C-alpha positions in Angstrom: -20.0 -36.0 10.1 -21.7 -33.1 8.0 -19.9 -30.3 9.6 -16.7 -32.2 8.6 -17.8 -31.5 5.2 -18.5 -28.4 5.7 -22.5 -28.6 5.5 -24.4 -27.0 9.2 -25.3 -29.9 11.6 -28.4 -27.4 12.3 -30.0 -25.2 9.9 -29.3 -21.9 10.1 -25.8 -22.5 12.0 -23.0 -21.0 10.6 -19.8 -23.0 9.9 -16.0 -21.3 10.1 -12.9 -22.5 8.5 -9.8 -21.6 10.0 -6.6 -21.5 7.7 -3.0 -21.0 9.4 -2.0 -18.0 7.4 -3.7 -14.3 7.4 -3.7 -12.3 4.5 -4.5 -9.2 5.7 -6.1 -6.5 3.0 -4.8 -3.0 2.4 -7.4 -0.9 3.8 -5.8 2.7 2.8 -4.1 4.5 -0.7 -1.4 4.8 1.6 -1.0 1.6 2.7 -1.3 -0.3 -0.4 1.1 2.3 -1.5 3.6 1.2 1.3 2.5 -1.9 0.7 3.5 -1.8 -3.2 7.2 -0.1 -1.8 7.8 -2.6 0.0 7.9 -5.5 -2.2 9.6 -3.5 -4.7 12.6 -3.3 -1.3 12.5 -6.7 -0.3 10.4 -8.5 -2.9 12.5 -10.8 -5.3 13.7 -9.9 -9.1 9.7 -10.7 -10.3 7.9 -8.9 -7.6 9.9 -6.0 -7.5 9.7 -5.7 -11.4 5.5 -6.2 -10.6 5.9 -3.5 -8.0 8.0 -1.5 -10.1 5.1 -1.6 -12.7 2.4 -1.1 -10.1 3.8 2.1 -9.0 4.6 3.7 -12.5 0.8 2.4 -13.3 -2.0 4.2 -13.3 -4.9 3.5 -10.8 -6.5 1.1 -13.3 -3.8 -0.9 -14.5 -2.3 -0.9 -11.0 -5.2 -2.5 -9.6 -5.1 -5.3 -12.6 -1.7 -5.8 -11.5 -2.6 -6.0 -8.1 -5.6 -8.6 -8.6 -3.4 -11.1 -10.6 -0.5 -11.1 -7.6 -2.6 -10.3 -4.5 0.4 -11.9 -2.4 1.9 -8.5 -3.4 -0.3 -7.5 -0.8 -0.7 -9.9 1.4 3.2 -10.8 1.9 4.7 -7.2 1.9 1.3 -5.2 3.6 0.2 -4.1 6.6 0.8 -7.2 9.5 3.6 -8.9 7.4 7.0 -8.8 8.9 8.5 -7.1 5.9 5.8 -4.1 5.7 7.2 -0.7 6.1 5.3 2.8 5.9 8.3 4.5 5.5 10.1 3.7 2.3 
């Protein structure tokens, strides 16, 4: 019963959780830019404007936008159906 509560049944045992949604992280600056451009092209009005702000922002503010709205990378980044490096 301990396994279902997230507690290891045996000391040192690792519990792994698997979800139905896989989130991919952009690992390079090129992939991050491509994810933002993809979100700008394929996202709704709100995501498109957020992506535009991220494209125009300095690195610190771009990080703030991506930290506040991680779905820009998770939904439009590498591994997603929308992802396109050639925009």
